[in-house]
N, CA, C and O atoms as a GROMACS GRO file, in nm:
protein
  424
    1MET      N    1   4.603  -9.223  -9.500
    1MET     CA    2   4.604  -9.070  -9.497
    1MET      C    3   4.673  -9.059  -9.366
    1MET      O    4   4.646  -9.148  -9.285
    2ARG      N    5   4.758  -8.964  -9.329
    2ARG     CA    6   4.780  -8.926  -9.164
    2ARG      C    7   4.740  -8.858  -9.109
    2ARG      O    8   4.777  -8.745  -9.140
    3ILE      N    9   4.630  -8.866  -8.979
    3ILE     CA   10   4.549  -8.828  -8.922
    3ILE      C   11   4.658  -8.840  -8.767
    3ILE      O   12   4.671  -8.952  -8.717
    4ASN      N   13   4.738  -8.702  -8.692
    4ASN     CA   14   4.715  -8.654  -8.607
    4ASN      C   15   4.663  -8.575  -8.474
    4ASN      O   16   4.573  -8.491  -8.471
    5ILE      N   17   4.753  -8.629  -8.351
    5ILE     CA   18   4.596  -8.546  -8.322
    5ILE      C   19   4.705  -8.476  -8.229
    5ILE      O   20   4.819  -8.523  -8.230
    6LEU      N   21   4.664  -8.326  -8.121
    6LEU     CA   22   4.764  -8.275  -8.025
    6LEU      C   23   4.665  -8.286  -7.922
    6LEU      O   24   4.547  -8.320  -7.919
    7ARG      N   25   4.726  -8.258  -7.863
    7ARG     CA   26   4.704  -8.199  -7.664
    7ARG      C   27   4.661  -8.090  -7.720
    7ARG      O   28   4.684  -8.039  -7.830
    8GLU      N   29   4.575  -8.051  -7.602
    8GLU     CA   30   4.557  -7.895  -7.550
    8GLU      C   31   4.639  -7.892  -7.498
    8GLU      O   32   4.709  -7.989  -7.469
    9VAL      N   33   4.666  -7.699  -7.449
    9VAL     CA   34   4.811  -7.687  -7.432
    9VAL      C   35   4.660  -7.572  -7.368
    9VAL      O   36   4.666  -7.468  -7.434
   10GLN      N   37   4.594  -7.570  -7.312
   10GLN     CA   38   4.508  -7.459  -7.243
   10GLN      C   39   4.481  -7.517  -7.146
   10GLN      O   40   4.439  -7.626  -7.106
   11LEU      N   41   4.534  -7.356  -7.094
   11LEU     CA   42   4.487  -7.366  -6.889
   11LEU      C   43   4.395  -7.449  -6.833
   11LEU      O   44   4.278  -7.414  -6.848
   12GLY      N   45   4.421  -7.595  -6.744
   12GLY     CA   46   4.266  -7.578  -6.694
   12GLY      C   47   4.145  -7.688  -6.806
   12GLY      O   48   4.043  -7.740  -6.760
   13GLU      N   49   4.205  -7.705  -6.994
   13GLU     CA   50   4.152  -7.738  -7.023
   13GLU      C   51   4.244  -7.921  -6.995
   13GLU      O   52   4.362  -7.941  -6.966
   14THR      N   53   4.090  -8.062  -7.029
   14THR     CA   54   4.054  -8.176  -7.013
   14THR      C   55   4.034  -8.243  -7.061
   14THR      O   56   4.079  -8.352  -7.024
   15ARG      N   57   3.928  -8.236  -7.221
   15ARG     CA   58   3.962  -8.296  -7.298
   15ARG      C   59   4.018  -8.331  -7.378
   15ARG      O   60   4.133  -8.295  -7.401
   16VAL      N   61   3.956  -8.408  -7.443
   16VAL     CA   62   4.034  -8.508  -7.562
   16VAL      C   63   4.002  -8.454  -7.695
   16VAL      O   64   3.901  -8.384  -7.700
   17ALA      N   65   4.096  -8.483  -7.853
   17ALA     CA   66   4.001  -8.434  -7.957
   17ALA      C   67   3.918  -8.616  -7.976
   17ALA      O   68   3.823  -8.662  -8.040
   18ILE      N   69   3.998  -8.658  -7.900
   18ILE     CA   70   3.951  -8.832  -7.946
   18ILE      C   71   4.010  -8.907  -7.860
   18ILE      O   72   4.131  -8.908  -7.837
   19ILE      N   73   3.904  -8.991  -7.793
   19ILE     CA   74   3.935  -9.126  -7.719
   19ILE      C   75   3.999  -9.240  -7.778
   19ILE      O   76   3.995  -9.247  -7.901
   20PRO      N   77   4.067  -9.348  -7.702
   20PRO     CA   78   4.119  -9.404  -7.752
   20PRO      C   79   4.052  -9.585  -7.853
   20PRO      O   80   4.103  -9.681  -7.910
   21ASP      N   81   3.926  -9.536  -7.821
   21ASP     CA   82   3.828  -9.622  -7.921
   21ASP      C   83   3.788  -9.532  -8.020
   21ASP      O   84   3.670  -9.560  -8.042
   22GLY      N   85   3.836  -9.403  -8.119
   22GLY     CA   86   3.789  -9.354  -8.181
   22GLY      C   87   3.896  -9.350  -8.266
   22GLY      O   88   3.911  -9.339  -8.387
   23VAL      N   89   3.986  -9.365  -8.141
   23VAL     CA   90   4.154  -9.462  -8.282
   23VAL      C   91   4.148  -9.545  -8.327
   23VAL      O   92   4.178  -9.561  -8.445
   24ALA      N   93   4.074  -9.698  -8.196
   24ALA     CA   94   4.094  -9.794  -8.283
   24ALA      C   95   3.950  -9.772  -8.434
   24ALA      O   96   3.944  -9.858  -8.521
   25ARG      N   97   3.874  -9.675  -8.436
   25ARG     CA   98   3.820  -9.700  -8.571
   25ARG      C   99   3.890  -9.616  -8.690
   25ARG      O  100   3.842  -9.625  -8.804
   26LEU      N  101   3.981  -9.550  -8.670
   26LEU     CA  102   4.028  -9.430  -8.753
   26LEU      C  103   4.137  -9.585  -8.787
   26LEU      O  104   4.129  -9.622  -8.904
   27VAL      N  105   4.197  -9.640  -8.730
   27VAL     CA  106   4.323  -9.725  -8.763
   27VAL      C  107   4.197  -9.862  -8.873
   27VAL      O  108   4.194  -9.878  -8.995
   28LYS      N  109   4.125  -9.926  -8.777
   28LYS     CA  110   4.018  -9.994  -8.854
   28LYS      C  111   4.036  -9.976  -8.979
   28LYS      O  112   4.087 -10.065  -9.046
   29HIS      N  113   3.992  -9.831  -9.046
   29HIS     CA  114   3.960  -9.792  -9.165
   29HIS      C  115   4.117  -9.742  -9.243
   29HIS      O  116   4.110  -9.660  -9.334
   30GLY      N  117   4.235  -9.788  -9.207
   30GLY     CA  118   4.336  -9.763  -9.288
   30GLY      C  119   4.389  -9.654  -9.278
   30GLY      O  120   4.463  -9.622  -9.371
   31ALA      N  121   4.367  -9.551  -9.154
   31ALA     CA  122   4.474  -9.429  -9.125
   31ALA      C  123   4.536  -9.430  -9.050
   31ALA      O  124   4.498  -9.439  -8.933
   32ASP      N  125   4.680  -9.421  -9.093
   32ASP     CA  126   4.796  -9.419  -9.041
   32ASP      C  127   4.780  -9.310  -8.899
   32ASP      O  128   4.789  -9.208  -8.968
   33VAL      N  129   4.766  -9.264  -8.782
   33VAL     CA  130   4.726  -9.228  -8.642
   33VAL      C  131   4.859  -9.200  -8.521
   33VAL      O  132   4.901  -9.276  -8.434
   34ASP      N  133   4.899  -9.061  -8.556
   34ASP     CA  134   5.000  -9.048  -8.476
   34ASP      C  135   4.905  -8.955  -8.368
   34ASP      O  136   4.795  -8.928  -8.415
   35VAL      N  137   4.933  -8.900  -8.222
   35VAL     CA  138   4.846  -8.880  -8.124
   35VAL      C  139   4.989  -8.826  -8.060
   35VAL      O  140   5.084  -8.904  -8.065
   36GLU      N  141   5.001  -8.741  -8.021
   36GLU     CA  142   5.088  -8.586  -7.911
   36GLU      C  143   5.117  -8.686  -7.797
   36GLU      O  144   5.016  -8.718  -7.734
   37ALA      N  145   5.228  -8.740  -7.758
   37ALA     CA  146   5.251  -8.767  -7.649
   37ALA      C  147   5.159  -8.705  -7.509
   37ALA      O  148   5.108  -8.593  -7.513
   38GLY      N  149   5.151  -8.784  -7.405
   38GLY     CA  150   5.032  -8.690  -7.291
   38GLY      C  151   4.912  -8.670  -7.338
   38GLY      O  152   4.822  -8.670  -7.254
   39LEU      N  153   4.876  -8.649  -7.472
   39LEU     CA  154   4.732  -8.683  -7.536
   39LEU      C  155   4.606  -8.669  -7.439
   39LEU      O  156   4.558  -8.557  -7.429
   40GLY      N  157   4.561  -8.752  -7.382
   40GLY     CA  158   4.464  -8.818  -7.292
   40GLY      C  159   4.482  -8.822  -7.144
   40GLY      O  160   4.410  -8.881  -7.063
   41GLN      N  161   4.663  -8.700  -7.103
   41GLN     CA  162   4.651  -8.780  -7.005
   41GLN      C  163   4.554  -8.666  -6.881
   41GLN      O  164   4.607  -8.697  -6.774
   42GLU      N  165   4.496  -8.609  -6.864
   42GLU     CA  166   4.405  -8.507  -6.840
   42GLU      C  167   4.278  -8.569  -6.808
   42GLU      O  168   4.215  -8.578  -6.703
   43ALA      N  169   4.258  -8.608  -6.921
   43ALA     CA  170   4.153  -8.688  -6.900
   43ALA      C  171   4.115  -8.898  -6.915
   43ALA      O  172   4.045  -8.978  -6.976
   44GLY      N  173   4.224  -8.888  -6.811
   44GLY     CA  174   4.216  -9.038  -6.793
   44GLY      C  175   4.276  -9.162  -6.848
   44GLY      O  176   4.301  -9.277  -6.812
   45PHE      N  177   4.290  -9.057  -6.990
   45PHE     CA  178   4.337  -9.227  -7.104
   45PHE      C  179   4.547  -9.215  -7.106
   45PHE      O  180   4.601  -9.113  -7.148
   46ARG      N  181   4.606  -9.302  -7.070
   46ARG     CA  182   4.718  -9.260  -7.124
   46ARG      C  183   4.772  -9.331  -7.277
   46ARG      O  184   4.722  -9.410  -7.357
   47ASP      N  185   4.938  -9.235  -7.265
   47ASP     CA  186   4.982  -9.335  -7.394
   47ASP      C  187   4.969  -9.444  -7.476
   47ASP      O  188   4.956  -9.461  -7.597
   48GLU      N  189   4.978  -9.547  -7.326
   48GLU     CA  190   4.984  -9.640  -7.361
   48GLU      C  191   4.866  -9.667  -7.425
   48GLU      O  192   4.873  -9.640  -7.545
   49ALA      N  193   4.718  -9.727  -7.374
   49ALA     CA  194   4.601  -9.686  -7.446
   49ALA      C  195   4.636  -9.655  -7.611
   49ALA      O  196   4.644  -9.735  -7.705
   50TYR      N  197   4.651  -9.531  -7.607
   50TYR     CA  198   4.661  -9.534  -7.786
   50TYR      C  199   4.750  -9.613  -7.841
   50TYR      O  200   4.721  -9.675  -7.944
   51ALA      N  201   4.868  -9.623  -7.783
   51ALA     CA  202   4.900  -9.739  -7.847
   51ALA      C  203   4.850  -9.857  -7.862
   51ALA      O  204   4.876  -9.898  -7.975
   52ALA      N  205   4.794  -9.928  -7.802
   52ALA     CA  206   4.771 -10.057  -7.739
   52ALA      C  207   4.670 -10.076  -7.867
   52ALA      O  208   4.636 -10.189  -7.900
   53VAL      N  209   4.612  -9.933  -7.954
   53VAL     CA  210   4.477  -9.955  -8.069
   53VAL      C  211   4.564  -9.920  -8.192
   53VAL      O  212   4.477  -9.915  -8.280
   54GLY      N  213   4.687  -9.890  -8.256
   54GLY     CA  214   4.714  -9.849  -8.328
   54GLY      C  215   4.776  -9.727  -8.386
   54GLY      O  216   4.816  -9.703  -8.500
   55ALA      N  217   4.772  -9.649  -8.267
   55ALA     CA  218   4.812  -9.522  -8.245
   55ALA      C  219   5.002  -9.540  -8.283
   55ALA      O  220   5.060  -9.649  -8.273
   56ARG      N  221   5.074  -9.408  -8.327
   56ARG     CA  222   5.254  -9.381  -8.244
   56ARG      C  223   5.158  -9.291  -8.205
   56ARG      O  224   5.059  -9.236  -8.253
   57VAL      N  225   5.257  -9.296  -8.036
   57VAL     CA  226   5.306  -9.144  -7.987
   57VAL      C  227   5.434  -9.094  -8.030
   57VAL      O  228   5.543  -9.146  -8.052
   58VAL      N  229   5.377  -8.955  -8.036
   58VAL     CA  230   5.496  -8.851  -8.106
   58VAL      C  231   5.491  -8.766  -8.005
   58VAL      O  232   5.378  -8.746  -7.959
   59ALA      N  233   5.633  -8.676  -7.928
   59ALA     CA  234   5.717  -8.621  -7.788
   59ALA      C  235   5.738  -8.526  -7.888
   59ALA      O  236   5.819  -8.448  -7.836
   60ASP      N  237   5.700  -8.463  -8.068
   60ASP     CA  238   5.765  -8.349  -8.118
   60ASP      C  239   5.622  -8.289  -8.187
   60ASP      O  240   5.566  -8.328  -8.290
   61ARG      N  241   5.584  -8.185  -8.096
   61ARG     CA  242   5.452  -8.151  -8.177
   61ARG      C  243   5.487  -8.089  -8.303
   61ARG      O  244   5.396  -8.070  -8.384
   62GLN      N  245   5.631  -8.047  -8.337
   62GLN     CA  246   5.627  -7.953  -8.421
   62GLN      C  247   5.650  -8.072  -8.513
   62GLN      O  248   5.532  -8.090  -8.542
   63ALA      N  249   5.713  -8.165  -8.580
   63ALA     CA  250   5.650  -8.265  -8.689
   63ALA      C  251   5.544  -8.322  -8.644
   63ALA      O  252   5.502  -8.368  -8.750
   64LEU      N  253   5.470  -8.352  -8.567
   64LEU     CA  254   5.290  -8.387  -8.577
   64LEU      C  255   5.232  -8.285  -8.619
   64LEU      O  256   5.125  -8.309  -8.675
   65LEU      N  257   5.279  -8.116  -8.612
   65LEU     CA  258   5.244  -7.983  -8.684
   65LEU      C  259   5.260  -8.053  -8.858
   65LEU      O  260   5.184  -8.095  -8.946
   66ALA      N  261   5.376  -8.037  -8.843
   66ALA     CA  262   5.438  -8.027  -9.010
   66ALA      C  263   5.397  -8.205  -9.104
   66ALA      O  264   5.381  -8.222  -9.224
   67SER      N  265   5.392  -8.282  -9.020
   67SER     CA  266   5.325  -8.399  -9.144
   67SER      C  267   5.167  -8.451  -9.156
   67SER      O  268   5.111  -8.529  -9.233
   68ALA      N  269   5.122  -8.365  -9.035
   68ALA     CA  270   4.925  -8.386  -9.080
   68ALA      C  271   4.917  -8.388  -9.212
   68ALA      O  272   5.005  -8.328  -9.274
   69ASP      N  273   4.777  -8.477  -9.304
   69ASP     CA  274   4.693  -8.460  -9.373
   69ASP      C  275   4.572  -8.417  -9.312
   69ASP      O  276   4.472  -8.355  -9.347
   70LEU      N  277   4.633  -8.494  -9.168
   70LEU     CA  278   4.453  -8.376  -9.141
   70LEU      C  279   4.463  -8.390  -8.966
   70LEU      O  280   4.484  -8.484  -8.890
   71LEU      N  281   4.444  -8.284  -8.954
   71LEU     CA  282   4.463  -8.269  -8.768
   71LEU      C  283   4.418  -8.231  -8.673
   71LEU      O  284   4.437  -8.110  -8.656
   72LEU      N  285   4.348  -8.297  -8.577
   72LEU     CA  286   4.238  -8.314  -8.520
   72LEU      C  287   4.281  -8.214  -8.323
   72LEU      O  288   4.373  -8.224  -8.241
   73ARG      N  289   4.186  -8.154  -8.330
   73ARG     CA  290   4.230  -8.081  -8.182
   73ARG      C  291   4.063  -8.005  -8.109
   73ARG      O  292   3.946  -8.005  -8.147
   74LEU      N  293   4.117  -7.966  -8.026
   74LEU     CA  294   3.969  -7.881  -7.986
   74LEU      C  295   3.972  -7.761  -7.980
   74LEU      O  296   3.859  -7.716  -7.972
   75HIS      N  297   4.085  -7.652  -7.980
   75HIS     CA  298   4.084  -7.536  -8.010
   75HIS      C  299   4.191  -7.508  -8.083
   75HIS      O  300   4.283  -7.589  -8.090
   76LYS      N  301   4.196  -7.381  -8.153
   76LYS     CA  302   4.255  -7.311  -8.236
   76LYS      C  303   4.362  -7.332  -8.278
   76LYS      O  304   4.377  -7.429  -8.203
   77PRO      N  305   4.475  -7.329  -8.345
   77PRO     CA  306   4.589  -7.292  -8.363
   77PRO      C  307   4.671  -7.180  -8.320
   77PRO      O  308   4.681  -7.074  -8.382
   78ALA      N  309   4.726  -7.210  -8.217
   78ALA     CA  310   4.839  -7.057  -8.224
   78ALA      C  311   4.912  -7.008  -8.350
   78ALA      O  312   4.998  -7.056  -8.423
   79ALA      N  313   4.867  -6.932  -8.348
   79ALA     CA  314   4.924  -6.794  -8.436
   79ALA      C  315   5.113  -6.909  -8.511
   79ALA      O  316   5.163  -6.979  -8.600
   80GLU      N  317   5.129  -6.844  -8.388
   80GLU     CA  318   5.243  -6.978  -8.430
   80GLU      C  319   5.272  -7.070  -8.490
   80GLU      O  320   5.370  -7.087  -8.563
   81GLU      N  321   5.171  -7.153  -8.461
   81GLU     CA  322   5.207  -7.287  -8.467
   81GLU      C  323   5.029  -7.300  -8.683
   81GLU      O  324   4.984  -7.400  -8.740
   82VAL      N  325   5.008  -7.180  -8.704
   82VAL     CA  326   5.026  -7.236  -8.824
   82VAL      C  327   5.138  -7.196  -8.939
   82VAL      O  328   5.150  -7.296  -9.010
   83SER      N  329   5.218  -7.099  -8.981
   83SER     CA  330   5.253  -7.163  -9.051
   83SER      C  331   5.407  -7.264  -9.016
   83SER      O  332   5.524  -7.237  -9.043
   84LEU      N  333   5.366  -7.351  -8.967
   84LEU     CA  334   5.394  -7.566  -8.948
   84LEU      C  335   5.389  -7.592  -8.988
   84LEU      O  336   5.482  -7.661  -9.032
   85LEU      N  337   5.220  -7.578  -9.070
   85LEU     CA  338   5.134  -7.667  -9.067
   85LEU      C  339   5.103  -7.684  -9.200
   85LEU      O  340   5.046  -7.597  -9.265
   86LYS      N  341   5.144  -7.818  -9.254
   86LYS     CA  342   5.185  -7.897  -9.348
   86LYS      C  343   5.095  -7.801  -9.511
   86LYS      O  344   5.005  -7.718  -9.510
   87SER      N  345   5.145  -7.840  -9.586
   87SER     CA  346   5.050  -7.715  -9.686
   87SER      C  347   4.953  -7.844  -9.735
   87SER      O  348   4.988  -7.960  -9.756
   88GLY      N  349   4.857  -7.801  -9.743
   88GLY     CA  350   4.688  -7.858  -9.843
   88GLY      C  351   4.656  -7.918  -9.677
   88GLY      O  352   4.548  -7.976  -9.677
   89CYS      N  353   4.739  -7.917  -9.508
   89CYS     CA  354   4.679  -8.030  -9.445
   89CYS      C  355   4.566  -7.975  -9.346
   89CYS      O  356   4.592  -7.867  -9.293
   90ILE      N  357   4.447  -8.033  -9.316
   90ILE     CA  358   4.301  -8.033  -9.323
   90ILE      C  359   4.287  -8.003  -9.138
   90ILE      O  360   4.282  -8.102  -9.065
   91HIS      N  361   4.282  -7.884  -9.085
   91HIS     CA  362   4.297  -7.831  -8.964
   91HIS      C  363   4.161  -7.862  -8.923
   91HIS      O  364   4.069  -7.821  -8.995
   92VAL      N  365   4.120  -7.964  -8.760
   92VAL     CA  366   3.972  -7.969  -8.731
   92VAL      C  367   3.948  -7.968  -8.586
   92VAL      O  368   3.980  -8.049  -8.499
   93SER      N  369   3.884  -7.861  -8.581
   93SER     CA  370   3.911  -7.812  -8.397
   93SER      C  371   3.785  -7.663  -8.416
   93SER      O  372   3.760  -7.595  -8.515
   94PHE      N  373   3.734  -7.659  -8.288
   94PHE     CA  374   3.660  -7.536  -8.242
   94PHE      C  375   3.683  -7.465  -8.274
   94PHE      O  376   3.805  -7.454  -8.262
   95LEU      N  377   3.611  -7.330  -8.351
   95LEU     CA  378   3.653  -7.228  -8.334
   95LEU      C  379   3.638  -7.132  -8.301
   95LEU      O  380   3.550  -7.087  -8.375
   96ASN      N  381   3.682  -7.017  -8.192
   96ASN     CA  382   3.572  -6.952  -8.155
   96ASN      C  383   3.652  -6.798  -8.160
   96ASN      O  384   3.673  -6.747  -8.050
   97PRO      N  385   3.684  -6.746  -8.244
   97PRO     CA  386   3.703  -6.608  -8.253
   97PRO      C  387   3.651  -6.472  -8.159
   97PRO      O  388   3.639  -6.351  -8.178
   98LEU      N  389   3.634  -6.542  -8.078
   98LEU     CA  390   3.582  -6.430  -7.936
   98LEU      C  391   3.730  -6.498  -7.872
   98LEU      O  392   3.808  -6.409  -7.838
   99ARG      N  393   3.777  -6.632  -7.853
   99ARG     CA  394   3.884  -6.649  -7.739
   99ARG      C  395   4.008  -6.583  -7.772
   99ARG      O  396   4.075  -6.614  -7.870
  100PRO      N  397   4.042  -6.488  -7.689
  100PRO     CA  398   4.196  -6.395  -7.679
  100PRO      C  399   4.303  -6.539  -7.687
  100PRO      O  400   4.276  -6.652  -7.646
  101GLN      N  401   4.447  -6.484  -7.765
  101GLN     CA  402   4.548  -6.619  -7.814
  101GLN      C  403   4.594  -6.624  -7.653
  101GLN      O  404   4.595  -6.737  -7.606
  102SER      N  405   4.630  -6.525  -7.571
  102SER     CA  406   4.668  -6.526  -7.408
  102SER      C  407   4.613  -6.601  -7.345
  102SER      O  408   4.640  -6.612  -7.226
  103SER      N  409   4.524  -6.672  -7.400
  103SER     CA  410   4.472  -6.799  -7.325
  103SER      C  411   4.544  -6.940  -7.369
  103SER      O  412   4.478  -7.040  -7.339
  104PHE      N  413   4.650  -6.959  -7.425
  104PHE     CA  414   4.740  -7.065  -7.440
  104PHE      C  415   4.888  -7.107  -7.397
  104PHE      O  416   4.976  -7.102  -7.483
  105SER      N  417   4.916  -7.145  -7.275
  105SER     CA  418   4.973  -7.136  -7.197
  105SER      C  419   5.147  -7.203  -7.231
  105SER      O  420   5.224  -7.183  -7.136
  106ASN      N  421   5.202  -7.267  -7.339
  106ASN     CA  422   5.286  -7.316  -7.403
  106ASN      C  423   5.350  -7.186  -7.488
  106ASN      O  424   5.443  -7.204  -7.567
   0.00000   0.00000   0.00000
């Protein structure tokens, strides 16, 4: 199973969907884990920390969206990202229907 984790793009967001210890557990159980470059930067986790526990660090956000069997993030996807998701992908995030899409910085 390919589990991909995206960095958050909302202004002021410093949390991450998973820390390196969590990635290590997923890898230990046989998951292939890709993380977006810069995933943990705002929370104090360097890309090297994710790579050291078995994640592959990927700079191409669209490739991560297109290849995930399971996609982890904190916030719901921007409308333009939904069409990029691989068919059958399970998207795991908090859903807040009252949060406007204009809060995205990308």
